[in-house]
C-alpha positions as CSV (number, residue, x, y, z in Angstrom):
1,M,71.6,99.3,132.8
2,A,72.9,100.6,129.4
3,V,74.2,103.8,131.0
4,K,76.0,101.8,133.7
5,E,77.6,99.5,131.1
6,I,78.8,102.4,128.9
7,R,80.3,104.2,131.9
8,E,82.1,101.1,133.0
9,F,83.4,100.5,129.5
10,N,84.6,104.2,129.4
11,R,86.5,103.8,132.6
12,F,88.1,100.5,131.4
13,Y,89.0,101.9,128.0
14,T,90.4,105.1,129.5
15,N,92.7,103.0,131.8
16,L,93.7,100.9,128.8
17,I,94.6,104.0,126.8
18,G,96.6,105.2,129.8
19,A,98.5,101.9,129.7
20,L,99.5,102.8,126.1
21,D,100.3,106.4,127.0
22,Y,102.4,108.0,124.2
23,S,104.8,110.1,126.3
24,R,105.6,107.5,129.0
25,H,105.4,104.1,127.3
26,L,106.2,105.0,123.7
27,H,109.2,107.1,124.7
28,T,108.1,110.2,122.7
29,P,107.8,113.8,123.8
30,F,104.2,114.1,122.5
31,T,100.9,113.8,124.4
32,L,98.1,111.7,123.1
33,T,96.3,114.8,121.7
34,E,99.5,116.0,120.0
35,A,100.0,112.5,118.5
36,R,96.5,112.6,117.1
37,V,97.1,115.9,115.4
38,L,100.4,114.7,113.9
39,Y,98.6,111.5,112.7
40,E,95.8,113.5,111.1
41,L,98.3,115.8,109.3
42,A,100.2,112.8,108.0
43,H,97.1,111.0,106.7
44,S,94.3,113.4,105.9
45,R,93.7,115.1,102.6
46,H,92.3,118.2,104.4
47,T,94.8,119.9,106.6
48,D,93.3,123.3,107.2
49,A,93.4,124.3,110.9
50,A,89.6,124.5,110.9
51,D,89.3,121.0,109.5
52,L,91.6,119.7,112.2
53,R,89.6,121.3,114.9
54,V,86.3,119.8,113.7
55,E,87.7,116.4,112.9
56,L,89.4,116.0,116.3
57,S,86.8,118.0,118.3
58,L,89.5,120.3,119.7
59,D,89.2,123.7,121.3
60,A,90.4,126.4,118.8
61,G,92.8,128.0,121.3
62,H,94.2,124.7,122.4
63,L,94.9,123.7,118.8
64,S,96.4,127.1,118.0
65,R,98.9,126.8,120.9
66,M,99.7,123.2,119.9
67,L,100.4,124.2,116.2
68,A,102.5,127.2,117.4
69,K,104.6,124.7,119.5
70,F,105.0,122.4,116.5
71,E,106.0,125.3,114.3
72,Q,108.7,126.3,116.8
73,Q,109.9,122.7,116.7
74,E,110.0,122.9,112.9
75,L,107.5,120.0,112.7
76,V,104.9,122.0,110.7
77,T,104.6,125.1,108.5
78,R,101.6,127.4,108.4
79,G,100.2,129.5,105.6
80,P,97.1,130.7,103.8
81,S,94.8,127.8,102.6
82,E,94.6,127.2,98.9
83,R,90.8,126.8,99.2
84,D,90.2,129.9,101.2
85,A,92.8,132.6,102.1
86,R,90.9,133.3,105.3
87,R,91.8,129.8,106.5
88,Q,95.1,128.5,107.7
89,R,96.8,125.5,105.9
90,I,99.0,123.3,108.0
91,E,101.7,121.0,106.5
92,L,104.2,118.7,108.0
93,T,107.9,119.3,107.4
94,S,110.2,116.5,106.7
95,S,111.0,116.4,110.5
96,G,107.2,116.3,111.1
97,H,106.8,113.4,108.8
98,E,109.6,111.5,110.6
99,A,108.0,112.2,114.0
100,A,104.6,111.0,112.7
101,S,106.1,107.9,111.2
102,L,107.9,107.1,114.5
103,L,104.7,107.6,116.5
104,E,102.8,105.3,114.2
105,E,105.5,102.6,114.3
106,R,105.7,102.6,118.1
107,S,101.9,102.8,118.4
108,E,101.5,99.7,116.2
109,E,104.2,97.9,118.2
110,A,102.4,98.7,121.5
111,V,99.0,97.6,120.2
112,G,100.6,94.5,118.6
113,T,102.1,93.6,121.9
114,L,98.7,93.9,123.5
115,L,96.9,91.8,120.9
116,G,99.7,89.3,121.0
117,T,98.5,88.1,124.4
118,L,95.1,87.1,122.9
119,P,94.2,83.9,121.0
120,R,93.5,84.5,117.3
121,E,89.8,83.9,117.7
122,D,89.6,86.5,120.6
123,R,91.4,89.1,118.4
124,A,88.7,88.5,115.7
125,R,85.9,88.9,118.3
126,L,87.6,92.1,119.7
127,T,87.9,93.8,116.3
128,D,84.4,92.8,115.3
129,A,83.0,94.2,118.6
130,M,85.0,97.5,118.1
131,R,83.7,97.9,114.6
132,T,80.2,97.4,115.9
133,V,80.7,100.1,118.4
134,R,81.9,102.5,115.8
135,E,79.1,101.7,113.4
136,I,76.4,102.3,116.0
137,L,77.9,105.4,117.6
138,H,79.6,107.3,114.7
139,D,78.0,110.7,114.3
140,D,76.2,112.3,111.4
141,R,79.4,113.5,109.7
142,H,80.3,109.9,109.1
143,R,76.9,108.4,108.3
144,G,77.0,105.4,106.0
145,P,79.0,102.1,106.2
146,L,82.5,102.4,107.6
147,R,85.2,101.5,105.3
148,P,87.6,98.8,106.5
149,D,91.1,100.0,107.2
150,V,93.4,98.2,104.8
151,S,97.2,98.8,104.8
152,L,100.4,97.3,103.7
153,R,103.7,97.3,105.7
154,A,107.1,95.7,105.8
155,P,107.5,92.5,107.9
156,R,108.2,92.8,111.5
157,P,109.6,90.1,113.9
158,G,107.3,87.1,113.9
159,D,105.7,88.0,110.5
160,L,107.8,85.6,108.4
161,G,106.8,82.6,110.4
162,W,103.2,83.8,110.2
163,T,103.4,83.9,106.4
164,I,104.3,80.2,106.4
165,E,101.4,79.4,108.7
166,L,98.9,81.4,106.6
167,N,100.0,79.8,103.3
168,A,99.8,76.3,104.7
169,A,96.5,76.9,106.4
170,V,94.7,78.5,103.4
171,Y,95.8,76.0,100.8
172,T,95.2,73.0,103.0
173,R,91.7,74.2,103.8
174,Q,90.9,75.3,100.2
175,F,92.6,72.6,98.1
176,D,93.7,69.9,100.5
177,W,97.4,70.4,99.7
178,N,99.7,68.3,102.0
179,D,102.8,69.1,104.0
180,E,104.9,69.2,100.9
181,Y,103.6,72.7,100.2
182,E,104.2,74.0,103.7
183,A,107.8,72.7,103.5
184,L,108.3,74.5,100.2
185,V,106.9,77.8,101.5
186,A,109.2,77.4,104.6
187,R,112.3,77.1,102.3
188,I,111.3,80.1,100.3
189,V,110.8,82.2,103.4
190,A,114.0,81.0,105.0
191,D,116.0,81.9,101.8
192,Y,114.5,85.4,102.0
193,A,115.2,85.8,105.7
194,A,118.8,84.5,105.4
195,G,120.1,87.0,102.8
196,H,117.7,89.3,100.9
197,D,119.0,92.6,99.6
198,P,116.5,95.3,100.6
199,R,117.4,97.2,97.5
200,T,116.3,94.4,95.2
201,E,114.0,92.2,97.3
202,A,111.0,93.0,99.6
203,A,108.0,91.6,101.3
204,W,104.7,93.1,102.4
205,I,102.2,92.2,105.1
206,A,98.6,93.2,104.5
207,E,96.5,94.3,107.5
208,L,92.7,94.6,107.7
209,D,91.6,96.7,110.7
210,G,95.0,96.0,112.3
211,E,94.9,92.2,111.8
212,R,97.4,90.4,109.5
213,V,95.5,89.0,106.5
214,G,97.8,88.6,103.6
215,C,101.4,88.7,102.2
216,V,103.5,88.7,99.1
217,F,107.2,88.6,98.3
218,C,109.3,90.1,95.5
219,M,112.6,88.2,95.1
220,R,115.4,88.2,92.5
221,D,114.9,85.5,89.9
222,E,117.5,83.3,88.3
223,Q,116.6,84.8,84.9
224,P,118.7,87.9,84.2
225,G,116.8,91.1,84.7
226,A,113.8,89.4,86.3
227,A,112.2,89.5,89.7
228,R,109.8,86.8,90.9
229,L,106.5,87.5,92.7
230,R,106.1,84.8,95.3
231,L,103.7,83.5,98.0
232,L,100.8,85.8,97.3
233,V,98.0,84.8,99.7
234,V,95.0,86.5,101.4
235,D,93.0,85.0,104.2
236,P,89.6,84.0,102.7
237,A,87.8,85.8,105.5
238,A,89.4,89.1,104.4
239,R,88.8,88.8,100.7
240,G,86.6,91.3,98.8
241,H,88.5,94.4,99.9
242,G,91.0,94.5,97.0
243,I,93.9,93.3,99.3
244,G,95.3,90.9,96.7
245,R,95.4,93.6,94.1
246,M,97.1,96.0,96.5
247,L,99.8,93.4,97.3
248,V,100.4,92.7,93.6
249,D,100.5,96.4,92.8
250,A,103.1,96.9,95.5
251,C,105.2,94.1,94.1
252,V,105.0,95.5,90.6
253,A,105.9,99.0,91.7
254,F,108.9,97.8,93.7
255,A,110.2,95.7,90.8
256,K,110.0,98.7,88.5
257,D,111.8,101.0,91.0
258,A,114.5,98.3,91.6
259,G,115.3,98.3,87.8
260,Y,114.0,94.9,86.8
261,R,112.9,94.5,83.2
262,R,110.2,92.0,83.9
263,L,108.3,90.3,86.7
264,V,107.5,86.6,86.6
265,L,105.5,84.2,88.7
266,W,104.5,80.5,88.9
267,T,101.0,79.5,90.0
268,N,98.5,76.7,89.4
269,D,95.3,76.7,87.3
270,V,93.1,75.9,90.3
271,L,94.0,79.3,91.9
272,T,91.4,81.2,89.8
273,D,91.1,84.3,92.1
274,A,94.9,84.9,92.0
275,R,95.0,84.4,88.2
276,R,92.3,87.1,87.8
277,I,94.4,89.5,89.8
278,Y,97.5,88.8,87.7
279,Q,95.6,89.3,84.5
280,R,94.2,92.6,85.7
281,A,97.8,93.7,86.6
282,G,98.9,93.0,83.0
283,F,100.6,89.6,83.4
284,E,100.5,87.3,80.4
285,L,100.4,83.5,80.5
286,V,103.6,82.2,78.8
287,A,103.6,78.4,79.6
288,E,101.6,75.6,81.2
289,K,102.8,72.2,82.4
290,P,101.1,69.3,84.2
291,H,102.7,68.1,87.4
292,H,102.0,66.1,90.5
293,S,102.7,68.2,93.7
294,F,101.3,68.7,97.1
295,G,99.3,65.4,96.9
296,H,97.4,66.3,93.7
297,D,97.6,66.4,89.9
298,L,97.9,70.1,88.9
299,V,98.6,72.3,86.0
300,G,101.4,74.7,86.7
301,Q,101.4,78.1,84.9
302,D,104.2,80.6,84.2
303,W,103.1,84.3,83.9
304,M,105.2,87.3,82.9
305,L,104.8,91.1,83.1
306,A,107.0,93.3,81.0
307,L,108.1,96.3,83.1
308,D,109.5,98.5,80.4
309,A,109.1,98.9,76.6
310,A,112.5,97.4,76.0
311,S,111.7,94.1,77.8
312,P,112.9,91.1,75.8
313,G,110.5,89.0,73.8
314,T,109.8,85.3,73.7
315,D,113.5,84.4,73.5
316,D,114.2,86.0,77.0
317,R,111.0,85.1,78.9
318,G,112.1,81.9,80.4
319,T,109.9,79.6,82.4
320,A,110.1,78.0,85.8
321,S,111.7,74.6,85.8
322,A,109.9,73.4,88.9
323,P,107.0,74.4,91.2
324,D,108.2,77.0,93.6
325,G,105.1,77.6,95.8
326,D,103.9,80.9,94.3
327,A,100.1,81.3,94.7
């Protein structure tokens, strides 16, 4: 019975992969195997030809011909390995990185379209089942617990609406906040969507094993030289993987690169998990004020992180004049 089920699953999944075929449906000149090699070169720390062959279970001659083709297309360069001169080191060129990025973007879009046809609870069941298959069948090279795949990316169509839904659902479920909070989040997101400058404002969507689980926004603040971290939230079911820290770190790095002198945020004292993340990132509490919002008596808190040694002191810190939905 088990043999029959596995064979039937193999036929089903092979057909499914065919439906997502790289060359025909993703409009790229690469076969699925070529795409796997480009992906591995873009993401692996070990890019010797021998490592690629073992990792992807490829025939040595097949891989050699493929790499020669990539070299002719100026997608890769080949040379002696730094670890062993007898081995061949493979590196992507700038054109190779562009090709790998395009493949990943289109692959994510294709899988996202497929998952978009499923209810949320079915998507969770599917990813859990696939993780179970991997955990049971992974070979001796990968023995031990599988690490979850956590990644951050820029918002795509539909993501901004989802950030409103996630914020409202999480804070209603955890703190019984009312519709006032969802309306506030919707205004913040609408302002971002209507006219943000990508050079000075950005947003990130966190994914865990391909599922959206968190977000954060970095937006220009009214205070001169300041950016504001807004709407940090992680689905409670996805916590414990450092996702909140990754989102805050991305926001801090962006604010520094954009030339801001400090990063500020407003939160509430009941959000203890978020406050711990801010403290670890170096934020300092600069003001507290009681208020009644979202159907509850709360204590709002202003936090600030200096982004350079020349950041102004207390005279230039400023505080938020009203709750703005940061969490």
